N, C-alpha and C positions, 0 to 999 in steps of 0.2 A: 201544840197547845193541849192543856189538860181539860178534858170535857167534864162538865159538872152534871150531876144527876138530875136535878130539877131546879125550879125557881126558888125553892126554900134554901137549897144549898148555895145558889147564886147570891141570895140576900145575906146569908151567913158570911160569905166571903166579902161582900160589900161592907158589912158591919166591921170586919177586921181591917178595913182600909185597902183591900185589894181592888184592882181594876178588872172588870170582866168585859167580854165581847160576845156578840152573837154571830159575827161574820168576819172578824179580823179587821174590819174598817171602823166600826163604831166602838165606843167606849162607854161603859157605865161606871159611875162612881157615886159614893154616898157622902153627902155633906148635910149635917144638921137634920138627920132623919128623913132626908129627901134623896131620891135617886135621880141623878142627872145623866142624860144620854147626850153624848157628843159625837157628831158625824158630819164630815164634809162642811165644816164651818157653821153648822147649826147645832142648837142644843135646846133641850127642854127638861123639865123636872117633873117627877111624880112622887106622890107619897107611896109608902110601902104597900098599902092595900091596893091602890090602883095599878102599881107595877106588877104585883102578883096576879091580878086578874088579866091584865093585857098581855103579859108575857108568860103565862103559865104553860104554854105549849112550845116554847122556843128553846132551842139548844144553846146553852151558854158554855163559854170556855174562859179559863183564866187568861188574861191578856199578858202577852210577853212581847216586849219591844224587840224587834229584829235589830241586831247590832252587826253591821257589816264592817269588816276591817279590810281596807284596801292595802294589800301588801306593798304595792309600789309606792304609795304615798307614805306609808309607815317607814319604808326604807329610806326614802328621800328626807324625811323629817329627821331621822336619827343620823344620817350622813351629814346633814347640814349642821346639827348641833354638836357633832363630834369634833368639828374643826377647831 
């Protein structure tokens, strides 16, 4: 994951529609000038000023979904549809 320099950069990426994380489990997104935090089935939202104050000392990263390809299932799928 790409580490972001500070909370201002994190907000900049959120403004561009990106998803950021602080630990790989939580997700922060921006909707209608509010920043939403989603983690373990819970969520809350903050305005940009409150987010900046509360998270100013947190390390943020661009969120990247892990995509795992199961070679066995992939092979079975294509073997089935080649018939």
